[in-house]
C-alpha angles and dihedrals in degrees: 000000000000119000111242114238116248116236091210095060130070089213117023109235119230106249135182113351093358091057092047090052093046091050090064097050115126096160126034116197125195138194113220114213109066092009109053088018133035088249095256118133119200116199126196124211091272091056095252113147124223126201133190122225130195117236092214089060091051093052090049090056090051089051091056091051090051091057093047100261110136118221134214142176124218111181137164095220128073113226138163087205091060091047089053092049091048090053091048092052094041091235103175102210127046127178115177132175090028118165096180110035092190089066091053090047092052090051091047092050091049092048095048101033089227119139120239088241088063093053129090126201130195117198140149112205146040096279086065097053100084094051092043090057090057097050125084094231125033124189137176139191117251093257097050118130111283092242089057094047090053091055105044131089096225137024125199121226090224125077123242111284091018103082103298092123091051091051093055091045089053091048091052092047090051093047089051091048093241101107096091090049091052091047092049090051091051090051092050092244 
């Protein structure tokens, strides 16, 4: 089911069914640990966790917003660091500390009026599988669990926390025929 990444491309384009699915996305939802981050958690002596985020991923999220694709986070962990990153990127919808991600998805769909078939989801592990099955477009970083990779429509070449989010954002922009416009704007053309 998953599209195999192309070794010749920095960001594998969504082709065939994956591109068709990506072209309909109005809301892209992301997990955090293992997607926006490499999954590592660093704890200090007080028990506070630290996470590392990739700036390319952040710019990709901003690109989606520029082309009218809303963004959301649904994550199982609760973190002030994630809330700060969400504010910085102007991600509209944040659900933290979620045990059942399908419940958060249902609330998000009701709030936005967007159909599940018009949603994408990028996740990396078993807790993401149920919500991925409900969304019209499912994506995973290269280092996602093998059971996830077998069940998604598109797989990034990059690992979580190392540009996978940017790759899927680029693929969506290409599928929606907006990538060249974004690139021209960035170049000042």
